[in-house]
C-alpha positions as CSV (number, residue, x, y, z in Angstrom):
1,X,0.0,0.1,0.2
2,X,1.1,3.5,-0.9
3,X,0.3,7.0,1.0
4,X,-1.7,9.4,-0.5
5,X,0.0,12.1,-2.1
6,X,0.6,15.2,0.7
7,X,-1.9,17.4,-1.0
8,X,-4.2,14.6,-1.1
9,X,-5.2,14.9,3.0
10,X,-3.8,18.6,3.4
11,X,-5.9,20.8,0.6
12,X,-9.5,21.1,1.4
13,X,-11.8,23.1,-1.6
14,X,-14.1,24.4,0.5
15,X,-13.6,23.3,4.6
16,X,-13.7,27.4,6.9
17,X,-10.2,28.9,6.4
18,X,-8.9,31.8,8.9
19,X,-5.9,32.5,9.0
20,X,-4.2,36.4,9.5
21,X,-0.6,34.9,8.1
22,X,-2.3,36.0,4.7
23,X,-1.2,39.1,2.4
24,X,-3.8,42.0,3.3
25,X,-4.9,41.8,-0.4
26,X,-6.2,38.1,0.5
27,X,-6.8,38.4,4.3
28,X,-9.0,41.3,3.8
29,X,-8.9,42.8,0.2
30,X,-12.5,45.2,0.9
31,X,-10.6,46.8,4.2
32,X,-9.0,49.7,2.2
33,X,-12.3,50.7,0.9
34,X,-13.5,51.4,3.7
35,X,-17.2,50.7,3.5
36,X,-17.3,52.4,0.0
37,X,-18.2,50.7,-3.1
38,X,-15.6,50.1,-5.5
39,X,-15.8,51.1,-9.0
40,X,-17.4,48.8,-11.5
41,X,-17.1,48.3,-15.6
42,X,-20.8,49.0,-17.1
43,X,-21.0,45.4,-18.4
44,X,-21.6,45.0,-14.4
45,X,-23.5,47.2,-13.8
46,X,-26.1,46.9,-16.4
47,X,-26.2,42.8,-15.7
48,X,-26.7,43.5,-12.0
49,X,-29.6,45.9,-13.1
50,X,-31.0,43.2,-14.6
51,X,-32.9,42.6,-10.9
52,X,-34.6,38.6,-11.1
53,X,-38.0,37.2,-9.6
54,X,-36.5,36.7,-6.1
55,X,-38.8,34.0,-4.1
56,X,-38.3,30.7,-1.7
57,X,-39.3,27.6,-2.9
58,X,-40.3,24.8,0.2
59,X,-38.1,21.2,0.3
60,X,-38.0,18.7,3.2
61,X,-39.5,21.4,5.5
62,X,-37.2,24.4,4.9
63,X,-37.6,27.4,2.5
64,X,-34.8,27.6,0.0
65,X,-33.9,31.1,-1.7
66,X,-34.3,31.5,-5.3
67,X,-33.8,33.8,-8.0
68,X,-35.0,33.4,-11.7
69,X,-34.4,34.7,-14.7
70,X,-35.7,34.7,-18.1
71,X,-39.4,34.1,-19.8
72,X,-41.3,30.7,-18.7
73,X,-41.1,28.1,-21.5
74,X,-37.3,28.3,-22.4
75,X,-35.0,25.9,-21.5
76,X,-33.8,25.5,-18.3
77,X,-30.6,26.5,-16.5
78,X,-29.9,25.7,-12.3
79,X,-27.0,27.6,-10.9
80,X,-25.4,26.3,-7.8
81,X,-23.2,28.4,-5.6
82,X,-19.8,26.8,-3.7
83,X,-19.8,26.2,0.6
84,X,-21.2,29.9,2.3
85,X,-21.7,31.0,-0.5
86,X,-25.7,32.1,-2.1
87,X,-27.6,32.7,-4.8
88,X,-26.6,36.4,-5.9
89,X,-22.9,34.7,-6.5
90,X,-24.6,34.1,-10.3
91,X,-26.4,37.2,-10.2
92,X,-24.2,38.9,-12.8
93,X,-23.5,35.8,-14.6
94,X,-27.3,34.8,-14.6
95,X,-28.8,38.0,-17.3
96,X,-25.8,37.2,-19.8
97,X,-27.6,33.7,-20.0
98,X,-31.3,34.4,-19.3
99,X,-31.1,35.6,-22.9
100,X,-31.9,32.0,-24.2
101,X,-33.0,30.2,-20.9
102,X,-35.2,30.5,-17.8
103,X,-32.3,30.9,-15.4
104,X,-32.8,29.9,-11.5
105,X,-29.7,30.4,-8.8
106,X,-30.4,29.0,-5.5
107,X,-29.4,29.5,-2.0
108,X,-28.4,26.0,-1.2
109,X,-29.8,25.1,3.0
110,X,-28.1,26.6,5.4
111,X,-26.8,29.4,3.1
112,X,-27.7,32.4,1.8
113,X,-31.7,33.8,2.8
114,X,-32.0,29.6,3.0
115,X,-33.5,27.6,5.9
116,X,-30.9,26.3,8.2
117,X,-31.5,22.5,9.1
118,X,-29.9,20.4,12.3
119,X,-28.2,17.7,9.0
120,X,-27.1,18.7,5.7
121,X,-27.3,15.7,3.2
122,X,-26.2,15.4,0.1
123,X,-29.4,13.1,-1.0
124,X,-31.3,16.4,0.8
125,X,-29.3,18.7,-1.7
126,X,-30.6,16.5,-4.6
127,X,-33.5,16.7,-3.7
128,X,-33.5,20.8,-2.8
129,X,-32.1,20.9,-6.9
130,X,-35.1,19.2,-8.1
131,X,-37.7,21.1,-6.1
132,X,-36.2,24.7,-6.7
133,X,-35.7,23.8,-10.7
134,X,-39.7,22.7,-10.9
135,X,-41.0,25.5,-8.5
136,X,-39.3,28.0,-10.6
137,X,-40.9,26.2,-14.2
138,X,-37.2,24.8,-15.6
139,X,-38.8,21.3,-16.5
140,X,-41.6,23.1,-18.3
141,X,-39.1,24.4,-21.7
142,X,-40.0,21.1,-23.5
143,X,-37.2,19.2,-21.8
144,X,-34.9,18.6,-18.5
145,X,-32.9,21.9,-17.3
146,X,-29.1,21.7,-17.3
147,X,-27.4,21.3,-14.0
148,X,-24.3,24.3,-13.2
149,X,-22.6,24.1,-9.8
150,X,-19.4,25.7,-9.1
151,X,-17.5,24.5,-6.3
152,X,-19.2,22.7,-3.4
153,X,-22.3,23.0,-5.8
154,X,-20.5,21.3,-8.2
155,X,-19.7,18.3,-6.2
156,X,-23.7,18.6,-5.3
157,X,-24.7,18.4,-9.1
158,X,-22.2,15.3,-9.6
159,X,-24.1,13.6,-6.5
160,X,-27.1,14.4,-8.2
161,X,-26.1,13.5,-11.8
162,X,-24.9,9.9,-10.8
163,X,-27.5,9.3,-8.4
164,X,-30.4,10.7,-10.1
165,X,-29.9,11.3,-13.8
166,X,-33.5,11.3,-14.6
167,X,-33.5,14.7,-13.4
168,X,-31.1,16.9,-15.4
169,X,-30.1,16.7,-19.7
170,X,-26.9,17.7,-18.6
171,X,-24.2,18.7,-16.1
172,X,-21.8,21.4,-16.3
173,X,-19.2,21.5,-13.1
174,X,-17.0,24.6,-12.4
175,X,-13.6,24.5,-10.7
176,X,-15.2,21.4,-8.3
177,X,-12.9,19.5,-6.1
178,X,-14.0,16.4,-4.1
179,X,-11.3,17.4,-0.9
180,X,-12.8,18.1,2.3
181,X,-11.8,17.1,5.4
182,X,-11.1,13.5,6.4
183,X,-12.7,12.0,9.0
184,X,-10.3,12.3,11.9
185,X,-9.9,15.8,11.0
186,X,-13.8,16.4,10.8
187,X,-13.6,14.9,14.8
188,X,-10.6,16.4,15.6
189,X,-12.5,20.0,15.0
190,X,-15.8,19.2,16.4
191,X,-14.0,18.6,19.8
192,X,-12.1,22.1,19.2
193,X,-15.2,23.5,18.2
194,X,-16.9,22.5,21.4
195,X,-14.2,23.7,23.8
196,X,-14.5,27.4,22.4
197,X,-17.7,27.2,21.1
198,X,-18.8,30.7,23.9
199,X,-15.1,32.1,23.6
200,X,-15.2,34.9,21.8
201,X,-13.0,35.5,19.0
202,X,-12.0,37.5,15.6
203,X,-12.7,34.5,13.5
204,X,-16.0,33.2,15.0
205,X,-18.3,33.5,11.9
206,X,-21.5,34.2,13.4
207,X,-20.0,37.7,15.4
208,X,-21.3,40.7,15.1
209,X,-19.8,43.4,13.6
210,X,-20.9,46.5,15.1
211,X,-21.3,48.4,11.7
212,X,-21.1,47.4,8.1
213,X,-17.6,48.6,7.1
214,X,-16.1,46.2,10.2
215,X,-17.9,43.4,8.2
216,X,-16.4,44.0,4.8
217,X,-13.5,44.6,6.3
218,X,-13.4,40.8,7.2
219,X,-14.7,39.5,3.7
220,X,-12.3,37.5,2.0
221,X,-12.5,34.2,0.0
222,X,-12.1,30.6,0.7
223,X,-10.0,28.7,-0.4
224,X,-7.5,32.0,0.0
225,X,-6.6,33.5,-3.1
226,X,-5.9,37.3,-4.5
227,X,-9.2,38.8,-6.7
228,X,-8.9,41.7,-9.1
229,X,-12.2,42.8,-9.4
230,X,-12.8,43.9,-5.7
231,X,-16.0,45.1,-7.7
232,X,-17.2,41.7,-7.2
233,X,-16.2,40.5,-4.2
234,X,-17.7,44.0,-2.9
235,X,-21.0,43.2,-4.4
236,X,-21.2,39.3,-3.2
237,X,-19.7,40.2,0.2
238,X,-22.9,43.0,0.6
239,X,-25.8,40.0,-0.2
240,X,-23.7,37.7,2.4
241,X,-24.6,39.9,5.7
242,X,-27.7,39.6,8.2
243,X,-28.9,42.9,10.1
244,X,-28.3,41.3,13.5
245,X,-28.8,42.6,17.4
246,X,-25.7,43.3,19.1
247,X,-24.7,40.9,22.1
248,X,-24.3,44.0,24.5
249,X,-28.1,45.2,24.0
250,X,-26.2,48.2,21.8
251,X,-28.6,47.6,19.0
252,X,-28.1,46.2,15.6
253,X,-25.0,45.0,13.3
254,X,-23.9,42.7,10.8
255,X,-23.7,38.7,10.3
256,X,-22.9,36.3,8.1
257,X,-25.6,34.8,6.3
258,X,-24.4,30.9,6.4
259,X,-24.9,28.4,9.3
260,X,-21.2,28.4,10.9
261,X,-22.0,24.9,12.2
262,X,-22.7,24.0,8.7
263,X,-19.5,22.3,7.5
264,X,-19.5,20.0,11.4
265,X,-23.7,19.4,10.5
266,X,-22.5,17.7,7.3
267,X,-23.1,14.2,6.4
268,X,-20.7,13.1,3.9
269,X,-21.7,9.7,3.6
270,X,-23.4,9.9,0.7
271,X,-20.5,11.2,-1.3
272,X,-18.1,9.0,0.4
273,X,-19.1,6.2,-1.1
274,X,-18.8,7.3,-4.1
275,X,-15.4,8.5,-3.6
276,X,-14.7,4.8,-2.1
277,X,-15.4,3.5,-5.7
278,X,-13.8,6.0,-7.4
279,X,-10.3,5.0,-5.5
280,X,-11.1,1.5,-6.6
281,X,-11.6,2.5,-10.0
282,X,-15.4,0.8,-9.7
283,X,-17.1,4.2,-10.2
284,X,-19.2,3.3,-12.6
285,X,-19.9,5.7,-15.9
286,X,-21.9,8.7,-15.7
287,X,-24.7,8.4,-17.6
288,X,-25.2,12.3,-17.8
289,X,-23.1,14.7,-20.2
290,X,-20.9,16.5,-18.4
291,X,-18.6,18.9,-18.8
292,X,-15.3,20.0,-15.9
293,X,-15.0,24.0,-16.4
294,X,-11.8,25.1,-14.4
295,X,-9.0,28.0,-14.0
296,X,-5.8,27.7,-14.6
297,X,-4.3,28.8,-11.4
298,X,-6.6,26.9,-9.2
299,X,-5.7,25.0,-6.3
300,X,-6.9,21.6,-7.7
301,X,-4.3,22.3,-10.8
302,X,-1.9,22.2,-7.7
303,X,-3.2,19.5,-6.4
304,X,-2.8,17.3,-9.6
305,X,0.8,18.7,-9.9
306,X,1.2,17.5,-6.5
307,X,0.2,13.9,-7.5
308,X,-3.1,13.9,-6.6
309,X,-5.1,11.6,-8.5
310,X,-8.4,12.8,-10.2
311,X,-11.6,10.6,-11.7
312,X,-12.7,13.6,-13.5
313,X,-11.0,13.5,-16.5
314,X,-12.5,9.8,-16.9
315,X,-15.9,10.8,-16.9
316,X,-16.2,14.0,-18.4
317,X,-14.6,16.7,-21.1
318,X,-12.3,19.5,-18.6
319,X,-12.1,23.0,-20.2
320,X,-9.4,25.5,-18.7
321,X,-10.3,29.1,-18.0
322,X,-7.1,31.1,-18.4
323,X,-5.8,33.8,-15.8
324,X,-8.1,32.6,-13.2
325,X,-8.0,31.0,-9.5
326,X,-10.7,28.6,-8.2
327,X,-13.3,31.2,-8.1
328,X,-14.0,31.5,-11.9
329,X,-16.8,34.0,-12.0
330,X,-15.1,36.3,-10.1
331,X,-11.3,36.4,-11.9
332,X,-12.9,36.0,-15.2
333,X,-17.0,36.4,-15.0
334,X,-16.8,37.5,-19.0
335,X,-14.8,34.5,-20.1
336,X,-16.6,32.3,-17.8
337,X,-20.0,33.4,-19.8
338,X,-18.0,32.9,-23.3
339,X,-17.3,29.5,-22.5
340,X,-21.0,28.8,-20.9
341,X,-22.9,30.4,-23.9
342,X,-20.6,28.4,-26.2
343,X,-20.7,25.0,-24.5
344,X,-24.5,25.3,-24.0
345,X,-25.2,26.8,-28.0
346,X,-23.3,23.7,-29.0
347,X,-23.5,20.6,-26.7
348,X,-24.7,18.1,-25.1
349,X,-25.7,17.0,-29.3
């Protein structure tokens, strides 16, 4: 038996990452703006001006946030964000796709304005995705919708495609890895969380910030990376926050929308069973057409260079987005739009 490559056991795409040993532009990319909005190009202003229909769909007793663009009756696209993110991560991408499609972006349970759960399961995420797609009319265009997911959301799309291929026409993964913490790391994090649960810390996700400027100044991407398009970061960060009472009763402040215990509540058993098949080279061939778009500077590529095996290339075609890290829609939003529009116009046959 050979040991797994080091990168495979130490690098995780969606695990919350808090470190003060990062350069300022990575650790606090919006702090320099002191609460002001960074300047943005006209294409971005025009895109976010196209307000979606906003609503909720219920699945497994949980209210799930949905944003929808485009006319009913067009072919459907379902967009799913990454971990600790929300539906508005796609709000500057979706309008470009809505010219030809009915497009819905959903907030996964425990994230955005969706409700929280005691346990988060991959099987439930698959049910949630179908419920959101049906509830917003994505199946009304004469064919099943195409599911598109980034990072953790791409993992949900892949799981649904393998377990329930009958619900989708095709699947697109955007910079998706399957690295999450192994069981022993999760167990250690649970113990540590119990020890510090009631100790205030600067990095505790549920902290309430006194001002919007303070909250925006704490926003960072995970996994950490530089991001030149600060106007996109600012747009996403502002929509990642809710008003909340200050602990000292002095009024209202700002806190992050996502469930801070989501990672500890995540039941990965369904996905881990599938990954075991992949490790044993026994995973069945996907019956749903799938494509993987990834950034050429992504940590996924770093992990492969370090020797971590990947089963994606055996399951689907992979397309590289130049000059992009993990968060492709932030680094290269228009390149992602062009790639998706070209792909959807010519594929699947």
